[in-house]
VEXPARO-463024 format. One record per residue: y, z, x of N, C-alpha, C, O in turn; residue in three letters. Coordinates in steps of 0.001 Angstrom, whole numbers, plus 500000, padded with zeros to 6 digits. Example, Ala and Ser with C-alpha at 12.3 -4.5 7.8 and 13.67 -1.06 7.14 Angstrom:
BEGIN
494310507800513190495500507800512300496700507800513200496681508465514236ala497750507080512850498940507140513670500030507870512900501138508039513409ser
//
This chain:
BEGIN
207768926254095411207643927217094304207734928639094861207139928935095898met208457929503094197208598930888094617207464931724094023207386931913092809asn206585932220094899205417932982094447205792934308093802204996934880093057leu206988934800094077207393936080093491207458936015091963207322937034091286leu207667934809091426207666934679089966206299935046089382206208935636088306trp205247934688090107203898934919089571203565936398089528202878936844088609ile204038937174090502203829938625090421204934939300089616204755940413089121val206071938629089488207172939209088726206962939171087230207360940094086520gly206334938105086740206119937974085290205247939109084746205602939680083715val204116939471085387203368940631084864204177941917084856204055942723083934pro205006942115085883205841943318085902206834943326084747207006944344084076leu207486942192084518208442942096083413207739942224082065208261942829081129leu206546941642081989205768941764080747205414943218080474205547943695079347thr204961943921081510204630945334081349205838946159080947205730947048080103gly206999945872081548208231946585081184208609946316079736209032947226079023leu208459945068079296208776944730077906207831945440076938208252945871075864ala206562945563077312205598946265076450205987947739076321205898948317075238ile206415948337077423206802949748077407208031949978076523208097950968075794val208993949070076588210253949255075864210181948837074406210937949351073582leu209282947910074068209213947375072704208389948291071796207610949107072288ala208554948164070488207700948896069555206234948515069743205922947405070175pro205348949438069416203917949226069648203385948007068898202462947340069366ala203974947714067723203451946602066921203670945243067609203028944257067248arg204559945193068581204827943930069269204067943810070588204195942801071283his203280944825070942202655944864072271201743943672072501201779943059073567ala200915943335071495199950942247071712200650940895071858200229940058072657arg201717940684071087202436939415071190203130939278072548203144938197073137met203698940371073035204354940341074339203316940097075438203538939308076357ile202175940793075324201113940614076322200608939181076335200393938605077402ala200417938599075147199935937220075073200973936249075626200632935334076375leu202237936447075261203287935586075781203374935650077296203514934626077964gly203290936880077840203320937030079289202123936385079958202262935752081004gly200929936541079357199709935951079936199779934429079924199374933782080890ala200288933855078844200411932392078765201430931889079788201219930857080425ile202536932623079943203529932242080944202936932319082352203197931455083188leu202139933358082607201462933463083907200548932263084134200531931690085224gln199795931887083114198903930735083249199695929464083526199296928651084359met200819929289082827201641928096083047202168928064084485202181927008085118ala202603929219085001203101929280086368202001928972087379202238928275088366leu200796929491087134199697929263088072199250927803088035198946927223089077val199207927208086845198880925779086761199960924956087458199657923983088149ile201221925350087274202302924692088001202149924854089503202431923926090262gly201700926036089939201446926260091363200373925309091877200497924761092973leu199309925110091080198245924198091494198784922786091713198491922157092730tyr199566922293090764200093920930090901201101920841092048201141919835092755phe201904921868092236202839921867093369202082921897094690202462921222095647ser201017922677094738200211922783095956199563921439096294199643920974097431phe198921920819095302198265919524095550199281918448095923198987917573096738thr200475918510095332201512917533095680201920917698097145202084916709097860his202083918929097586202453919165098978201384918621099924201708918059100970glu200122918785099564199044918253100402199056916722100400198832916093101434arg199313916140099256199313914671099149200439914024099971200279912914100480glu201566914717100096202684914141100853202600914488102335203522914198103096val201493915108102745201257915318104163201584916687104711201624916858105929gly201822917672103856202081919037104320200754919679104715199945920027103855asn200536919834106016199237920314106509199305921767106979198352922252107588val200389922461106718200470923864107105199351924655106409199068924413105235phe198720925583107111197621926350106490198041927077105216197289927128104243pro199257927640105232199780928349104066200990927606103520201833927124104277leu201062927520102210202211926895101563202976927947100764202442928993100396leu204249927628100510205148928504099738205211929902100358205257930915099660phe205211929919101669205168931172102409206532931846102419207555931194102627glu206541933141102195207751933952102254207422935262102965206309935778102859lys208394935784103684208196937066104349209449937907104210210550937482104561gln209257939119103684210366940043103471210053941349104193208944941873104085tyr211025941869104923210820943133105616210634944256104605211409944382103657gln209614945060104808209350946179103916209474947483104701210409948253104480trp208541947733105611208611948890106505208418948392107936207343948561108511phe209446947783108510209296947202109846208913948235110903208224947906111868pro209351949472110731209008950502111709207521950822111705206974951280112708ser206863950577110558205422950811110452204612949540110690203382949572110727leu205313948428110849204613947208111239204115946340110115203334945422110368gly204530946585108863204081945667107817205246945219106944206258945905106798phe205052944029106370206095943394105574205457942714104372204241942528104323ser206278942351103415205798941630102237205676940159102622206601939371102426leu204531939812103166204262938446103613203319937797102604202167938208102469his203812936788101900203001936131100886202912934634101189203783934063101844ile201865934031100708201626932604100879200268932274100289199470933175100027gly199997931008100078198724930623099457198118929444100197198819928579100722val196785929438100222196038928237100557195213927876099321195382928485098264asp194329926898099445193565926456098275192681927532097691192504927601096475gly192116928386098556191248929465098067192059930433097214191609930856096150ile193246930780097680194116931688096925194467931095095563194425931789094548ser194812929809095548195192929154094296194026929161093314194220929402092122val192816928900093807191634928909092932191420930285092312191123930388091122ala191569931342093108191383932698092597192471933072091587192204933775090612met193684932603091823194773932898090901194598932148089587194950932671088529met194061930933089637193768930204088398192693930924087599192794931036086378met191661931414088287190626932204087615191252933413086932190942933704085777leu192127934114087638192788935297087069193564934945085813193496935666084817thr194303933838085851195114933432084702194250933173083478194595933595082374ala193134932484083663192250932171082538191656933441081942191625933601080722phe191186934344082799190531935560082303191531936482081609191199937107080602val192749936571082138193752937457081526194125936972080129194196937777079200val194365935669079961194697935140078628193541935401077670193754935850076543val192313935119078115191149935345077255190993936828076921190631937171075796ala191260937705077883191134939141077646192139939652076627191808940500075798gly193358939145076684194372939541075695193959939084074300194084939841073338val193472937857074186193069937325072879191887938091072303191869938398071111leu190908938399073133189735939149072661190150940527072153189529941066071237val191190941092072742191635942448072372192704942433071285193426943416071118ser192812941342070550193899941176069588193933942274068526195010942654068068trp192791942776068140192726943795067092192676945213067638192393946154066895lys192943945375068915192978946718069497194079947544068822195237947130068781met193713948694068304194670949550067608194870950887068306195961951454068252glu193834951397068958193930952710069609194778952614070872194378951979071848his195945953244070849196855953252071994197057951833072526196935951577073724met197368950918071604197427949504071987198563949210072960198445948306073788lys199638949943072874200758949738073793200317950021075228200589949239076139lys199638951139075413199154951501076737198061950541077200197992950188078378glu197207950123076265196110949216076616196639947912077201196205947489078272phe197567947282076508198086945999076982198960946166078231199052945252079052phe199592947315078372200352947562079599199426947600080810199707946978081834phe198325948330080687197407948434081821196697947108082093196387946796083243phe196443946339081062195861945014081268196823944129082065196408943377082947leu198101944230081742199119943483082484199239943984083916199454943197084838thr199100945300084104199163945868085454198001945368086309198167945121087503leu196830945222085701195686944669086426195976943250086901195636942882088026leu196605942455086036196960941089086412197942941098087584197815940296088509ala198908941991087544199878942122088638199170942403089958199480941786090978phe198223943331089938197490943660091153196679942498091678196640942261092886gly196024941764090778195179940645091199196005939506091799195654938980092855ala197093939124091139197933938045091665198501938420093038198484937615093968tyr199003939652093149199557940090094423198519940114095519198813939763096662gly197299940527095186196218940594096168195897939214096728195746939055097939phe195793938213095852195361936893096292196426936143097093196108935180097790phe197667936569097002198703935868097777199186936669098986200050936193099724met198653937869099208199114938723100298198553938263101636197364937963101752ser199416938209102644199025937850103997199260939002104974199237938808106189met199481940171104449199648941385105239198577942375104786198417942611103588asp197850942948105729196708943791105373197108945010104550196387945382103625leu198226945633104859198629946814104105199112946447102710198864947186101757met199792945330102578200217944878101251198993944467100433198919944740099235val198036943811101088196772943466100436196089944721099903195606944746098771leu196056945761100731195448947027100328196211947662099179195605948223098266phe197530947579099214198352948139098134197994947496096790197774948197095802phe197936946172096758197625945492095500196188945762095056195910945810093858phe195288945936095998193918946298095641193882947637094919193165947801093932leu194663948594095418194671949922094809195366949933093456195033950745092593glu196330949039093266197010948953091970196010948697090852196206949138089719val194936947981091176193958947614090155192896948686089913192138948572088950ala192813949724090753191745950719090601192035951700089480191157951970088661val193253952244089421193578953260088410193440952719086992192842953400086159ile193968951511086661193765950994085299192295950829084926191939950996083759pro191431950504085894190006950373085591189442951700085116188696951759084139lys189807952765085820189354954096085428189830954444084018189058954954083206tyr191098954167083733191661954508082428191052953662081319190814954159080219leu190799952380081602190171951521080594188855952119080110188575952143078912phe188051952604081056186736953136080687186867954519080072186256954791079038ile187651955398080684187715956787080214188418956922078868188106957838078108ser189364956029078553190104956135077288189531955215076226189281955654075103ile189316953941076558188902952956075556187429952579075657186970951674074960trp186696953260076511185292952919076705184387953503075634184852954105074666gly183093953316075824182090953803074874180903954352075659180821954189076876ser179984955007074945178809955560075604179184956727076502180078957510076179gly178499956836077624178773957927078571179962957530079446179833957349080657asn181110957401078808182260956799079476182862957680080563183366957153081555lys182830958998080414183396959866081436182619959746082737183205959619083812thr181297959787082633180456959627083819180676958264084463180810958160085682tyr180712957227083643180871955866084163182216955681084845182305955064085906ser183275956226084222184609956093084804184704956837086128185272956324087092ala184151958043086179184195958815087416183380958147088516183793958118089675asn182230957616088148181376956952089140182079955717089697182092955495090908lys182661954917088807183375953726089256184528954104090176184699953511091242leu185319955090089763186482955471090563186066956004091926186672955655092939ala185036956847091962184605957425093233184074956364094183184388956376095374leu183272955449093660182678954432094534183724953423095005183723953026096170met184608953010094111185643952067094526186649952724095470187135952081096401leu186961953982095238187850954677096163187167954906097509187821954899098552met185843955109097482185109955200098739185186953890099508185386953888100723gly185026952764098791185184951461099432186592951278099974186776950750101070gly187588951714099204188968951612099648189210952442100906189961952034101792ser188568953614100980188728954465102164188183953769103404188787953839104474ala187046953100103264186488952350104400187441951240104836187646951014106028leu188020950551103849188970949470104165190178950022104908190611949457105913ile190720951130104410191912951712105034191615952174106462192417951946107368leu190477952816106660190106953251108013189970952042108929190416952069110076val189345950973108413189190949767109209190525949133109570190737948721110710gly191431949058108584192747948455108837193538949263109857194111948702110791ile193569950582109679194301951429110615193644951445111991194323951465113017leu192307951435111997191598951373113270191914950098114019192105950113115235gly191970948992113291192323947710113905193740947750114467193988947290115582leu194648948292113701196055948354114111196227949180115383196893948747116323tyr195633950357115410195850951245116558194963950893117749195173951416118844phe193983950022117560193146949576118674193824948473119484193435948194120618ser194836947855118890195555946787119581196580947378120544197021948511120350leu196966946628121581198045947094122463199322947307121654199565946578120693pro200139948287122022201360948595121236202244947393120963202824947284119883pro202356946485121930203224945319121732202611944283120796203311943382120333glu201312944397120510200632943416119651200303943964118272199718943257117452ser200668945210118002200267945836116744200976945194115556202201945079115523arg200179944787114598200714944175113390199642944209112304198446944252112589thr200096944190111068199179944049109940199172942619109399198444942314108454phe199969941758109989200095940381109524198834939595109862198484939461111034asp198153939076108850196886938382109068197056937084109833196184936713110618met198155936393109619198392935144110341198543935418111829197958934708112648val199315936432112194199507936775113602198212937289114222197897936960115366lys197465938089113475196200938602113991195216937467114261194507937479115268leu195176936489113362194271935363113549194684934509114746193831933980115458ala195995934374114966196486933549116075196248934217117430195834933556118382glu196506935506117518196365936208118794194918936560119100194533936649120266thr194121936759118069192724937106118274192534938601118462193416939299118963gly191371939077118052191009940487118159189788940588119069188827939837118906ile189823941493120004188731941641120957187404941949120279187357942565119214gly186314941499120929184986941670120327184623943128120135184037943488119114phe184959943973121094184602945386120965185290946027119770184728946908119119glu186516945579119485187200946088118291186535945543117037186283946286116088ile186251944245117033185603943631115872184266944281115573183875944424114414gln183576944669116618182214945179116459182132946414115581181149946603114865arg183171947269115629183124948464114786184071948393113584183867949109112604trp185103947542113642186020947422112506185432946512111425185581946792110235val184763945426111828184235944471110840183335945148109799183553944943108605phe182325945951110198181483946560109150182244947473108203181907947558107022pro183268948156108707184060949021107824184768948195106755184706948514105567leu185443947128107191186203946309106247185277945552105321185518945493104115val184204944965105875183302944158105049182580945031104024182499944665102851phe182064946161104445181363947043103499182336947600102473181991947735101300val183553947926102907184543948430101959184817947444100844184790947808099668gly185081946192101207185266945173100178183948944858099475183941944498098298phe182834944994100196181535944734099589181216945663098434180522945274097495gly181721946898098494181512947824097373182086947235096089181498947381095017val183231946573096197183871945971095021183057944794094483183108944502093288phe182314944125095348181575942943094913180077943183094832179282942250094939thr179691944466094638178299944844094371177375944567095543176247944114095350ala177844944835096766176986944731097942175884945770097857176167946957097694leu174643945348097964173508946278097965173573947135099240173810946589100318phe173371948460099151172992949287098003174174950004097338173991951061096734pro175381949442097444176567950083096874176948949445095533178126949349095190phe175943949019094795176142948263093560176029949121092311176262948624091209his175680950388092448175237951162091286176343951443090275176054951811089137thr177618951274090675178709951477089718178784950344088702179341950517087618trp178226949182089049178412947987088223177791948132086833178503947933085848val176494948470086696175929948561085335176615949597084460176914949331083296pro176868950784085020177496951843084223178935951493083864179362951678082724asp179674950990084839181073950656084581181224949557083550182043949671082638gly180444948495083681180547947371082760180083947737081362180677947310080371his179028948521081282178474948836079962179375949769079173179362949734077942ser180154950599079847181010951566079153182421951058078906183135951603078064ser182833950020079629184202949520079499184403948791078175183444948249077626ala185644948765077644185923947915076480185764946453076876185668946134078061pro185737945575075898185426944166076174186345943559077221185868942962078186thr187658943700077047188594943136078029188428943788079392188581943125080418ala188114945092079413187878945775080674186666945225081396186702945025082610gly185582944976080656184388944373081257184690942977081778184234942595082856ser185467942212081002185836940860081437186604940905082741186360940094083634met187529941845082859188329941931084073187496942471085235187592941965086353phe186677943499084977185861944075086040184951943025086671184911942876087892leu184221942300085822183262941315086330183939940010086710183576939381087704ala184932939599085908185534938296086114186515938251087264186634937222087929gly187231939354087517188278939336088541188062940419089589188125940132090785ile187808941654089170187747942762090122186679942550091183186920942816092360ser185507942076090787184453941837091764184814940691092705184284940599093812met185725939812092255186165938715093122187181939193094154187331938578095210lys187882940292093852188749940890094866187914941274096081188334941081097222leu186739941813095827185857942193096926185371940995097715185405941004098946gly184913939951097012184437938760097701185526938088098512185295937649099639gly186714938012097932187853937407098632188222938242099854188527937691100912tyr188197939560099716188502940426100849187482940293101968187846940271103144gly186190940204101604185152939991102621185400938704103391185173938639104600cys185864937686102688186094936383103310187392936362104109187403935904105252leu188478936848103530189806936706104129190090937796105160190527937498106271arg189850939033104805190247940134105684189205940463106735189545940961107808ala187926940190106442186870940519107401186410939293108179186565939246109399ala185852938310107501185239937167108177186265936312108906186026935902110042thr187403936036108278188426935189108875189071935840110094189258935189111121tyr189411937125109984190098937806111078189152938203112202189568938293113357leu187895938441111880186942938941112882185695938068112924184613938523112554met185828936823113369184692935895113359183531936330114248182370936110113901pro183832936941115386182752937413116260181988938563115606180767938663115728glu182722939421114914182051940476114161181184939902113061180094940409112798gly181666938829112404180871938172111369179580937616111950178517937755111345ala179664936989113118178458936504113791177507937649114118176294937525113950his178057938744114578177244939889114989176443940465113816175287940857113981glu177059940514112638176422941166111488175939940177110423175545940589109332tyr175965938877110731175624937868109728174222938050109172174018937936107963ala173259938328110029171875938461109559171715939655108625170959939588107656asn172421940744108910172363941915108022172972941564106663172438941946105622ile174087940837106677174722940414105417173757939552104610173635939725103398ile173080938633105270172143937741104576170996938532103963170592938266102831ile170468939502104706169369940331104180169822941114102948169131941124101929val170980941770103041171468942560101907171791941668100709171543942049099565leu172346940478100970172643939547099875171365939063099209171310938956097984ala170345938770099994169068938312099431168416939400098578167845939120097524ser168509940641099051167977941756098259168727941870096942168113942048095890ile170057941769096993170860941869095769170507940759094786170425940997093581ala170298939548095296169987938406094426168683938632093691168621938498092469ile167642938975094431166324939088093799166184940400093028165566940434091964ile166763941489093568166717942773092862167482942691091546166994943135090506tyr168683942121091597169487942005090385168792941194089320168854941525088136gly168121940117089740167429939267088767166276940007088105166139939974086882ala165440940681088906164289941392088326164733942619087528164129942942086506phe165782943302087987166287944450087224166824944010085872166697944736084887ala167421942830085819167949942317084554166829942096083546167020942307082348thr165669941674084022164542941424083122164127942676082360163560942581081271met164404943841082920163977945096082309164980945644081309164697946633080632met166154945015081202167206945560080358167053945117078907166587944013078626gln167447945985078005167364945706076569168745945637075914168869945198074771lys169771946066076629171148946075076154171864944851076709171776944582077907asp172570944106075866173224942874076308174222943118077432174315942312078358leu174965944211077368175934944483078427175234944797079745175684944370080808lys174138945541079675173403945827080902172771944554081467172669944398082684tyr172352943656080595171812942373081053172864941612081846172583941100082929ile174066941537081309175122940812082006175571941548083267175917940918084266asn175565942876083220175984943653084392175010943489085551175427943230086679ala173720943636085283172736943486086359172673942042086861172458941810088051tyr172856941083085973172864939689086420174078939426087316174025938555088184ser175168940169087113176341940023087975176037940453089402176559939871090353ser175192941474089557174780941877090903174071940730091603174318940450092776ile173182940067090861172446938934091420173381937782091751173294937209092837ser174275937435090830175155936292091048176166936554092157176496935640092912his176662937779092271177581938086093366176862938105094709177488937956095758cys175533938289094669174761938166095891174879936778096500174835936632097721gly175031935744095650175214934382096163176536934244096915176627933490097884phe177556934970096467178838934953097179178648935479098593179083934852099559val177995936633098713177786937238100023176821936420100867176975936344102086leu175827935807100230174898934952100966175636933768101579175416933431102742leu176510933139100799177273932009101314178173932403102471178298931665103447gly178807933582102361179665934054103452178828934343104700179225934001105813ile177673934971104507176828935336105641176254934151106386175941934266107571gly176109933017105728175561931826106384176532931218107394176106930544108332met177826931451107210178860931033108172178924929522108380179332929074109452leu178539928735107399178727927286107456179787926882106436180033927594105463thr180409925733106674181484925306105789180985925105104364181640925528103412lys179836924466104214179313924199102872178957925496102163179248925657100978thr178332926418102880177918927680102260179124928514101851179123929105100771ala180152928575102692181346929349102343182083928686101183182623929372100316ile182106927348101165182675926647100002181917927022098743182516927259097693thr180583927074098852179770927497097712180072928917097283180046929222096091gly180362929802098252180714931183097917181998931230097096182095931984096127ala182987930417097488184239930354096722183970929780095332184480930292094335val183163928712095267182787928139093972182124929192093088182407929286091894phe181231929987093699180501930988092928181428932070092404181225932574091299gln182446932437093182183411933423092695184131932905091443184297933636090466met184551931643091485185251931064090334184302930922089150184631931308088028val183123930367089410182155930139088333181715931439087680181706931553086454ser181352932417088498180892933684087942182008934399087190181759935046086172his183234934285087686184345934907086975184508934360085571184699935123084624gly184436933044085428184558932422084111183353932739083229183497933100082061leu182177932599083806180935932752083044180730934177082547180407934395081379met180920935141083436180659936524083038181746937038082100181462937859081227thr182996936568082263184041936930081305183705936391079919183897937077078915ala183200935154079871182784934569078592181652935363077975181666935638076775leu180666935737078785179515936477078261179941937832077706179500938226076627phe180793938545078436181241939852077943182099939711076686182030940555075793phe182899938658076610183692938428075401182781938229074198183019938789073128ala181737937429074380180800937159073282180039938421072893179842938696071709ile179615939182073894178899940432073597179786941362072775179310942005071838ile181072941439073118181993942260072346182117941788070907182164942604069987gly182170940472070704182251939920069344180987940236068542181059940604067369met179843940089069184178580940381068501178488941860068141178067942216067041val178887942722069085178806944157068834179720944578067694179350945422066878tyr180919943991067632181858944325066561181275944034065188181594944714064212glu180412943013065114179869942590063823178524943226063495178227943479062327arg177713943486064508176369944017064259176250945500064577175294946154064159thr177237946043065328177258947453065720176052947833066572175598948977066544his175545946880067317174475947150068269174556946147069400175019945020069225thr174093946582070574173984945669071713172527945498072130172234944795073097arg171615946137071404170198946058071728169616944743071229169737944410070050leu168987944001072129168447942687071792167398942797070690167336941940069809val166578943839070730165486943982069764165988944188068343165245943954067390ala167233944622068182167773944883066851168566943701066300169210943814065257gln168519942568067000169237941379066550168285940214066402167200940193066983met168711939246065614167910938049065409168538937154064355169147937643063403gly168393935858064519168875934902063541170380934804063419170880934303062412gly171124935273064424172579935316064297173224933938064380174386933772064009leu172477932948064866173034931595064905173360931093063492174239930249063316leu172658931611062507172868931185061120174210931670060572174848930979059779lys174630932850060995175844933437060426177022933421061401178169933578060982val176755933233062685177808933173063702177597931950064591177393932100065796met177642930759064033177312929567064833178235929357066034177770928960067103pro179519929613065877180443929400066996180180930403068114180075930020069280phe180072931679067766179876932728068769178552932536069502178507932619070729ile177486932282068768176171932166069400176055930866070191175365930828071210ile176710929811069742176724928575070536177405928818071879176962928317072913ser178492929594071849179165929953073097178263930815073976178306930709075201ala177441931674073351176493932483074114175467931594074815175092931859075957met175013930543074136174095929599074771174746928964076001174107928842077046phe176004928562075882176695927932077008176806928905078177176555928532079323ile177182930155077889177278931157078954175919931390079598175818931516080818ala174874931447078778173526931644079307173069930477080170172512930677081249gly173306929259079694172916928074080457173701927990081772173163927555082790phe174954928400081749175749928419082974175169929431083958175118929175085161cys174735930572083448174159931613084287172889931152084978172667931474086145ser172054930402084273170799929951084875170941928647085655169955928128086179leu172156928117085737172420926973086599172113925623085992171614924740086690gly172395925435084709172147924148084073173129923105084603174331923365084635leu172646921922085025173568920869085491174612920523084429174325920492083232pro175819920268084900176939919985084013177818921186083773178912921055083224gly177353922372084182178137923591084049178443924145085440177803923764086420leu179406925028085519179913925473086817178859926201087647178882926118088875ser177934926914086996176925927659087729176054926779088609175685927173089716gly175727925594088125174905924660088899175647924210090153175080924217091246phe176889923827090002177689923358091138177800924453092197177621924186093385val178091925667091778178303926759092725177022927120093469177016927198094698ala175944927338092732174710927779093376174103926689094246173587926982095325glu174153925440093800173611924354094606174400924192095907173818923881096946met175710924399095859176516924304097074176134925405098058176064925160099262thr175884926621097554175428927710098422174071927364099032173861927566100228val173154926845098222171815926512098724171870925426099796171225925535100839phe172639924391099529172743923293100502173333923807101814172834923482102891val174395924607101724174996925165102927174079926121103654174092926175104883gly173278926882102915172342927820103535171199927094104232170706927553105263ser170782925976103679169660925210104232170047924474105512169173924029106256trp171344924342105775171792923599106953171372924256108259171171923569109260glu171238925581108260170812926288109472169294926205109578168573926751108743thr168814925511110618167390925154110691166588926211111443166152925978112570lys166399927347110831165464928340111374164797929054110210165269929004109074asp163702929713110514162874930318109467163639931377108698163520931460107476val164422932185109392165133933287108736166094932775107671166044933218106524phe166968931844108045167967931349107103167327930584105952167769930696104809his166303929818106244165678929044105175164832929919104249164691929623103063arg164274930994104798163559931945103937164527932609102959164208932773101781thr165721932993103451166731933579102571167162932588101497167423932969100356ala167236931316101872167604930284100899166550930150099812166870930038098629thr165293930163100228164190930053099262164180931255098323163966931099097121val164410932452098861164449933656098017165565933538096983165375933875095814ile166728933059097420167828932867096487167493931859095409167812932063094238gly166849930765095804166489929738094828165443930245093841165466929875092668ala164533931084094308163499931638093418164097932467092291163527932551091203met165243933074092553165845933926091528166257933124090292166386933682089202ser166465931812090463166849930986089314165768931004088244166065931005087049ile164500931017088681163383931063087725163436932358086924163272932350085704val163669933480087625163759934778086948164949934794085996164862935304084879val166063934225086458167253934158085604166972933386084328167390933800083246thr166267932266084444165938931467083266165106932274082277165282932150081065ala164199933102082796163332933892081918164155934891081113164034934942079889val164996935690081786165697936732081031166818936168080165167123936734079116tyr167432935073080577168488934485079751167900933860078497168378934126077394ile166877933038078647166290932362077484165649933358076532165705933180075315leu165041934404077078164418935412076219165467936176075420165310936365074213arg166549936623076090167571937411075401168344936580074391168502936989073241ala168830935408074813169611934567073912168752934062072765169211933993071625val167507933709073063166605933258072004166357934326070962166334934036069766gly166169935578071410165940936687070475167164936922069587167028937152068385gln168347936865070175169578937110069420169849935981068427170273936237067300val169613934752068830170044933606068028169007933130067017169358932742065903ala167752933158067394166718932515066584165991933498065684166248934701065708met165074932956064886164235933771064021164918934169062727166022933711062431gly164263935019061962164859935473060695166055936376060942166124937081061949pro166987936343060013168196937159060118167846938619059894167263938969058868leu168202939484060858167912940900060716168953941540059806170002940956059533val168647942746059342169512943400058352170913943640058892171893943508058159ala171015943999060195172333944310060746173228943090060830174431943220061059ser172655941892060646173467940683060732173942940182059387174681939199059332gly173548940816058310173918940334056984175401940554056709175945941627056973glu176036939531056181177413939647055754178439939574056863179622939810056618gly178022939254058074178984939170059174179683937823059141179175936857058571val180869937773059768181620936525059812181575935937061214181145936591062163asp182019934706061328182041934031062616183358934357063332184146935171062850asp183585933731064456184757934022065287186061933746064546186180932763063814ala187030934624064746188362934430064199189185933581065163188716933246066251arg190406933234064773191167932267065559191406932732066978191281931936067909trp191746934000067175192050934477068518190778934550069370190826934332070581tyr189642934858068734188378934867069463187960933458069853187439933238070947glu188188932505068957187849931111069271188648930602070470188108929914071336arg189934930943070516190753930460071617190351931102072936190383930446073978trp189977932369072905189525933016074148188262932347074677188116932144075882ser187358932008073778186115931334074170186404929919074665185852929492075680val187258929198073962187565927809074334188186927747075728187852926866076520ile189090928680076027189750928689077336188721928844078458188772928124079455ile187794929780078291186802930032079338185782928902079442185394928515080544leu185347928374078300184400927252078335185042926024078963184383925272079680ile186324925823078696187024924684079300186970924776080818186721923777081492ala187203925966081359187119926147082804185727925873083337185578925243084385gly184695926342082625183309926120083037182970924634083044182323924150083973ile183399923913082021183084922486081917183862921660082937183308920746083547leu185139921975083123185942921214084087185356921359085491185287920386086242val184940922562085840184338922769087151182954922137087234182585921584088270met182191922214086155180826921703086180180732920195086155179865919617086811gly181611919545085408181543918090085247182346917345086310182012916212086655leu183394917967086830184250917297087821184625918299088909185771918746088964ala183678918659089775183937919713090760184749919275091963185172920121092752pro184983917966092131185596917502093369187049917948093513187529918131094632phe187753918124092399189130918610092490189157920006093107190054920334093883trp188148920840092748188099922188093308187690922139094776188184922917095592leu186789921226095105186382921076096502187572920666097366187789921220098444tyr188330919703096887189499919245097646190554920344097757191314920392098724glu190590921224096758191557922321096784191194923354097843192054923767098622leu189931923777097882189543924905098742189055924477100124189036925287101050val188663923217100271188048922776101522188917923012102758188398923512103756ser190218922677102746191026922936103954191072924411104340191018924747105523pro191171925288103350191189926719103643189875927192104226189859928010105145gly188763926681103695187446927033104234187302926522105660186755927210106522val187791925323105902187688924739107245188434925575108286187976925705109422glu189572926139107906190309927001108827189479928240109179189452928673110331ile188812928798108183187957929973108434186805929592109353186497930324110294ile186161928448109091185033928011109915185482927718111346184745927979112297val186681927180111494187195926902112832187369928174113646187296928148114874asn187598929287112959187694930565113661186386930905114368186387931479115457gln185254930537113726183959930804114342183779930030115627183144930510116567phe184342928820115670184234927971116848185343928233117851185373927602118907ala186251929143117550187348929451118454188417928399118517189138928304119510gly188537927585117450189533926502117450190888927004116961191845926233116895lys
//
């Protein structure tokens, strides 16, 4: 399969949106998103078929095109199971985001164009095997995020957009310094941005020692690494519904994937050197995010702060440096992407009908919005780790992998992470119960339930949550070989 089709379709979709009349923008965006999903699902089946017939190459469907050979980087693309999983997550969230935004009227042509541009950046990022190309696709996704909040956002949107842009650009600056530092620290004959070549030749420990924290922290800013998480609540709360879905569902996964692929995989000795610091910061994020969520009264802030806690599990799994824990980190990226996108979609639907996001001003909505509120229960139960849903599979895999290291430090971090589930159950059940149960409040009178496009956006995301939660082994078989290659780097194999 030619991977260029997957990044080409968003580009063609965006071009068609620009050239077509504004009234056709949503249909073109939806058609392009569905085609992207079909291509990514086809990629999954092609990938699994190649593995079944004995293709054991680390990367499949690999292509390399010269871009700037004099500067040492090229358009090198390829996928392993981890990449395919992230691209499937992107496809699901993009289709759901387009459907949720079906009634967008304000500058709708520009809105759907930038949504398509975000998809282009995400797909390109997950298949890039060259550090500079990876960085390019990461930056493609930053500008649309700023515009989503500053143009289509709500509340203190200017402050939120500026804060998000400054912090993410600060993270990007750290990544760029790390990448260039790595490149120029190598002997002239060995200089390359190609991740496959860098992994094969190896990077000296002294270089890893100072480059690893730059790259890891840079990507960590995108995935709410404590204490660089403060953009998350403001950015998510001010963004439009589709923007929040993309920010939490995909953008934060760019950071987690970068921490795993560009930092941990390429610099295993650096990962060992800083693993304990990563575990401490991840544990703080998990417990801090959970307790901070308990104090929130706005549904968007509840989901935003809970995202800090849930993304802490991603970093915790990476910091443990075991195969099971890193597999759990990948599971958590997929699960959280689906779950938080679903939650933000539902919050947007509720807000459109009640004109409030404050929990105290809602009640009894299950009576008038049974489909929407039932979906909210599913998202909430997934967040607190109910068996049968993706959240349980992901978090339990992280816990099991974290417990494998038999010392007080690692097991204490595991216990702290597990304790957060109790806090999560408290704030989820309290918030969802207040919104759904009790007498119908005045702001809920006369509202309608989900429309057809909203129902399909919810169904798509719930389907992903259930498939992962009820039958997780297909995902394990998909990502396990890629995780094993990363773990082998730690052992010098």
